[in-house]
N, C-alpha and C positions, 0 to 999 in steps of 0.2 A: 954774765951776760943773762940781761932780762928777757924772760919768756912772755910774750904778749898773752894776756888774760883770754879766755874763750869768748867769743863775741858771735851771736846771730845776724847775719847779714841778709836782708832781702833785698835782691835786685829787681827792680820794677822797669822793663823796657817800654816805654810810653806807646800809646796809640798814635798811628799818623792821623792828624786832624782830617785829611781830606783824601779821596781817592785821585791818584794821580796816573800818568802814563807809566809810571814806574811799579805802581802796586800790583798789577796783572791780576785784579781780584778773581774774575771771571775764568780766566786762563787757569789759576790754581784750583778753582772748582773742577774744572774739565780733568786736570791731572790728580786730583785728590789728595792736595796739600793747602795748608792755611795760609801760607805767607812764601814770598818768592826766596827771600833772603833771612838767615838767621843772624841775631844780634852779635857779630863779633867784638864790639867795643867792649861791653860789660863783662863778656867772658874773658876776655884779655885783663881787663882790670882785676877780675875775680882771681886770676891767677897770682896778682900781686900781693894780695893780701896773705896775712900769717896764716900757717897752717893750723894754728889752733882755733881760727875763726870758720865758722860753718856757714856756708853761702848757698841760698836758694835763688832760683832765678825764675821769674814769671814773665813772660811776653805777652803784654796785654792786648797786642795783636791776634794772640792764638788762644788765650786762656782767661778764665776770669780770675780775680783773686778776692779773698775775702778778709772779715775782721780776724778770723783765725790766723791768717797770715800774718797780718799786722801784730797780733798780740804776740806771736813767736819771736818776732825781730827785736834786736836791741837797736839796729838802725838799718835806714833805707838809704839804697842807691839808686839813682834814676838819672834821667837826662839823655841828650840825643840831639837831633839834627831840627832845623828851624821848622820843617812840617809836624815836628812831635811838639812843639813849644806849648800849644795849649793843653795838652793832655799833661805834660812836665808839671805845668802849673797846678793843675786839678789834684795830682798825686802829692805835690808838695803840701797842699791845704789838708788832703786827707790825713797825711802823716802828722801835721800839726795838731789837727783834732783829735787824732789817737794819741798823742804825747809821744810821738816817736821822732827822733832826731833824722833829718833826712839830709843827704849829702847829693849835691847835683855837679855834673859834669858833662863835658861833651862838646861837640862842635859850637852849638848855637849859644850855650852858657858862656863860653870862652869869647865868642864874638860879641855878645850882649850880656855882660854879667850883671848889669842894672836891672834887667827883668827878672830876675832869680834872686832878688834880695830876700824873699821870704824864707829861702833855703837856711837851714842851720848851718850847712858846711858848703862852700863852693870851692871846687876844686878845678882850676882852670888851666888850660894848656895841656901837654903830653903828660900822661899819668905817671910815665916812667921816673920823671923828675922830680916828681913832687909828692908822691902817695907815701913815702915813708915818712915825709913831714906830717900829713894828716895822721897817720897811725900812731907817731909819737904822741901828737897833741890829745888824740882820743884815748889813748893808754894813761895819759897823766890827768886825765879827767875833763878837759875842755870838750864843751858840747857846743860849741859855735867857732866859725872861722874862717876865712879866706885863704887859700894855698894857691900860689900863682907859680906855674913852671917858667923858667926862663926860655925865652923862645929858640925853638929849634935845635936845642941841644941834647934832646932826648938820646941815649945810647940805644938803639934798637936792636944791637948785637946783644943786649942784656935782655930785651923783653922776654919774658918766659912763654910756655906753650899756653896758649889759651885754654879755659877750661871746658873743651869740648863736651865733657860728661854732663854738663848741666843743661845740654841742649835736648829736645826731643828731634831727632833726625826726622822722623816721618812727617813732622809737621811743615817742613821746608822743602821749596824746590830744588836748592842748592845751598851748600855750606861756603864760608869765605876763609881766605887764609890771607896773610900781608907779607909781602917781601920788602917793598920800599916804601918810603914816605915823601912828599914833597915832589915838585915840578920844577924843571930849569926854565920854564917860559913865563911871561909877564901878562897874560889877558887880563884885561881891565876889570871885568864883570866876576872873576873867579877868586874865591876866598881861600883857595888851597894854599896858594903860596903867603897868605897871611896867617894862615894856620900851621903851616909845616915847613915853609920856606922853600926856597930856589936851589938847594944843594940837597937831591935825593940821597937819603941814607938807606942802606939796604941790610938786611940781617945777614948773618953767614950761611953758606950754603949747609953746613950742618946743622944749623938750626932750623932751616926748611925741612930738612929730611926727618929730623925729630917730630916735628909737626905732622908731616905727611905719614909717618909711621904710626903716629898717636891715633890718626884718624882712620887711617887702613886697619889697624888692629882692633879699632872699635866696631869694625864692620860695614863703615859706610862705603859706598861705592856710587859713581855718577859724577854731577856736574860739580866743579869744586872752582870758585872764582877768585883770582887774585885781585883784592880790592885796590890795588894800588892806584894813587892818583894819576900816575903815568907809568906804566910798567916798564917802558925802555927810556926812562929819565936817566938811569945811570947805565948806559950800555956797557961800558968796560965789566962791570959787574954781571951783568945778564949773559954776556958772551961766555962766560965761566959757568954760571948756573945752569944754562939750558942745556947743554949737553949731556950734564949729569942727570938733570930732569929726566931726559929722554931715557937715558939708560935705567933710571929707578923703574918709570913706567915698564919698560920692557921685562925686568926683572920681577915685576910684580904682576904681571899680566894685564897692564892698562887698566888699573881701577877707576882711573879719573877722567875725566873730559874736562879740560880747562877753558875759561874764559877770563877777559880782564879788559882794561881800559889803557888806551895808548894814544898817543898823538899821530896825526896821519903820516908824519914823516917817516913811520915805521916801512912805509912802502918804497922808501929810497935804500932800504937796507936789505938787499936779497938774501944775505945769510942769516940775518935776525928772523926772517920769514921763513927760512927753511929750517932753522932750530925751532921755532915755535910748533910747525908743522910736526916736526918728528916728535915733540913732547906731547901732541894729541891736544893741542889747542883748538877751539872750534869756533870760537866767537870774540870779537873785538869791538868794544865800545869808542866811537871816536866823535870829538866835538868838532864839529865843522862849523856850525853856527850860522854861517852866511856863504852863498857862493860868489858873493861880490867883493873883489880884491880891495876896493876902497872902504867898504865897510870893515873888512877884516883887519886893515892897517889901523884904522881909527881905534878899533877896540883892542888893539896891541896883539893880535893874534897872526903875527907875520908869517909863522911857520906855515899856513895854510895858503901863503901867496906865491907867487912865482913857481906855480905848479898847475896842473890840469888835475883838480880834486878828484873828478870820476875817474880819470885812469888811475889815479893813486888807489882808489877804492878797488878797482878791478884786479890791480895787482895783488892786493890781500886775497881776494878771491881766488885768484890763480893758485895762491899757496894755501888754499883749503880752509880758510876762514871767514865765516860771514861779518858783516858789519852792520852793527845797528849805531844810529848816529844822532846827535843832538843837533837842533836847529833853533835859532832865536830870533823873533820878530819884534821890531821896536827900537832900533839902534838910530843915532842921530842921522847917520850918513845915509840912510836906506833911500832908495830911489823908489818913485812912484810904480816902477814896474816890479817890484820886489817880489810880489806873490807868484808872478809867472814864472821869473826866472828860478825862484826857490822849486818851484814845482817841477819845472824843467829839469833842474839838476838833479833831484830826488829820482826822477824817471830814468834819466840817463845813467845815473850811478847804480841804479836798480837795488836801492836801499828800502825793503820791505818795512823795518820797524825805524821809523823816523820819529824822534822824540821833539816835536815842535812845541815850543813854549813862548810865552810873552816875556821881554826882559824884565827882571825883577832885580832890582837894586839891593844885592846882599850887605847886612851889617858888615863893617869892617874890609871894606874893599876899595880899590883905586876908584871904581866907578862912584860908587857912594860919597866918598870924599870929594870928587869932583862935582858931583851934583850938589851937594851941601854948598860947596864955594860959590856955584853959580845960583843959589837961592832955588833951586828946583826939584829939591828931596821934600816929599811928603811927611808931613807929620806922623809920628808913629810909623815910619817906615820899616822898622825893625821887629814891629809887633806881628806875629803870624795871624792870618784869618783864623777865627775860631771854629767856622762851619762850613764846610762844603766848599773851601777855595784852596788852591794852589796856585803855582804861577802860571798855569794856564789860563786860569779864569781871573785871578787877582793880580796879574802881573801889570808892569806899568805903575809903579808906585812912586811916580817921579812927574813931572810936568815936561812932557816930550817936545821935540822940535817939530815933528811931523805932527798934522792933527791927529788926535787920538782917535777919531772916526774912521780916517785913513787907516792906521795902524791895525785896529780892530777888523776892518774890513778885510784888509789883506789876510790877515791871521786866519780868519774863518775861510776865506777863499782856498789856501792851503790845505787846511784839516778837511774841508770838503772834497777837494779832489783826492788827496793823498789817501784817505782811508775810504773812499767809496770801495764797495766789495771788487768791483771790476779792477780797478787801479792797482789796489792791494794785490789780487791774485796774481795780475800780469807780472808785477814786480818780483814776486817769489818764483813765478815760473823762469823769468829771465835770469834772476840770481842762480838758480839751480843749472842754467846752462853754462855760467862763468866759475862756477865754484868747482875747483878740482880737488877732489878729497882723496887722492891717490897717497898721500903722506900719513894720514889720520888713520885711526882704526875704524871700520865700517860698522862694527856692532858695538852695542852699549855691554857695558861690564854686566855680568850677572850680579841683581840685586839693585841695579839702578832704578830708582823710582819711575824714571820716566817709561821703562819697559812694563810697567803694571798694565798699561792699556796698549792695545793693539792700534796700529795705523789707522785702518779702516774703522774701529771704533772710536778714536778721538775725533777724526774728521766727521763722523756720523753726529757727535754730541755737538759739535760746534755749529754744523749748518741746521742742526734740528732748533736751536737756540736761536739761529739767525737765519731764518729761511729766505732773505732776501740776497745772502750770499751764497746760497745753496751751488747755484750753477757754475759760478766763476771758481769756487775753492774746488769742487770735485774736481772740476776740469782740469785745474792745476795739479791736483794731487795724482791724477790719473797720467798726466803728462810727465811727471816726475817719476813715477814709478815704472813707466816703461823704460825710462833711461838707465836708471840703476838703483838698486834697494838703499844705498847711503844717501843719494839725492832725495829720494823719497822720504827718509826719516827727518833729515833738515827740515824738508818741506812741511811735513807733520807739525813740527815744533813752530813754524812761523804760522801756521793755521790755527793752531793752539791759541798762539799770542793774539790772534784776529778776535777770539772770543772776548777778549778785554779791550783791545785797540779799537774795535769798531763800534762797540756802544758806548765807550767813554769818549771817544772823538766827538760823537753826536750829542753827549751831555755838554761837554765843552762849547760847541756851537751854539747849543741852546743859551748856556751862559753868555756866550759873547753877544747873542741877539738880545738879550736882556740889557747888556750895557749899552749898546746901539740905541736902543729905544730909550733908556735913561738920559742918553745925549741929545736927544730931540727936544728935551725941556731945559738944555743948558747952551750957553753961548760961550765956548773956551777959546781963547786967541791961541795961535801957535805962539811958542816961546822964540823969542829973537836972540839966539846966541850963535857963536861960531861953531862949526860942524866938523872942524879938522881934528885931527888926532889930539888928544891932551898931551 
């Protein structure tokens, strides 16, 4: 058996090209960290490489790298998501200039491989299925190539424990682990089913506990995010895993507080809600997109119809888990009153952190293919903005049915209300009256980075930076503190989030105002196409 030769691998996690609702930059500063999430994808790939290879990881979002780093490397690995595209391309050119072979992979290179043609190697699709081909080619002396994994066939039960040792835990608000890949639904705008398929594949329970034990023994305590595309996509497996996860937490003194992403039909399953609460889940991200049933049907998100979504959110609150949610403005079937209906829904559901963005036709989705057939897709739709733009400011990369001015005006109206200090604080206050934390641990584990700052100190930092929010945020904090300490702790997290969300929403509003002003000099006719579901 041939033993791979030694090789120095430099992994570079690219910069996110723009601030977004997801970056939480100012909130991270308040809490004394550099970024919300650690780069799980790269450290998972690192674990797939031969033991004789030496790996260094530099997250360009948290630390600089220099010529000496490139000089050390035999090969550079990089790649990531669409918001990292511009910096990934920059890194490729830096490597080429330094004469270092560069390997690129990840969701965006997989969706748009033509954009990354300057990379020496492209590893496309799920790495488990193809990384051995790359290693064999490298060992044989190849210094370029394209390696494409068969779709949706990676055996995640053989995925190794990620190289958590490559991370600086203190740089991040939370770490991530992955239990499953894929989602059973068919949302038209989503690329998850194109990348990972509609049949969720899960790791074994034993695998997950090896990962959790690894993180635990390394001394990490605190927030751990299950990065799954839809945590409840495979309910049968999950029902077997969660009771054992709850028992593991109990025997280890509840070292972790979990969050994840799930579809809203989680609310239909009292048993799963109970099990997740017992395992110490505290937060769920839910893609709601629109409160309008016709719009949901048209985007093929039927799982959100035939239900009162606000009541579903309240059921999740009753199980002790707060909900952050995604909303999108710009669908073909939207009505003139969409802004008011979205605002009313967000208020009724009491969702403080509402990630509201403009519709962006992602590469390699049903939506993008339909828009292309209809002749509505803009040229360069899969080229990410390079400076200061994300889907919030650069969305609608196609010719919309509704007048663009109306879409932008509605979007601005939603942001102005949702992230006004008074409205945000009131939603936090109401959320705390709906959140039943009796299943979860009330205190943070010793060593949790979130416990470094006291509640009063955190709130003081936020309101000192945002004096216009002082009165409503302090009042909300005091109201929650009077109810119970667990409620106050969650409220403080929401207040810390506003340190980013408040200022960022105002930046987006200013950018939308610029787009509206630019439209004053243009005459754009609405697109005349059918608006029924594709």
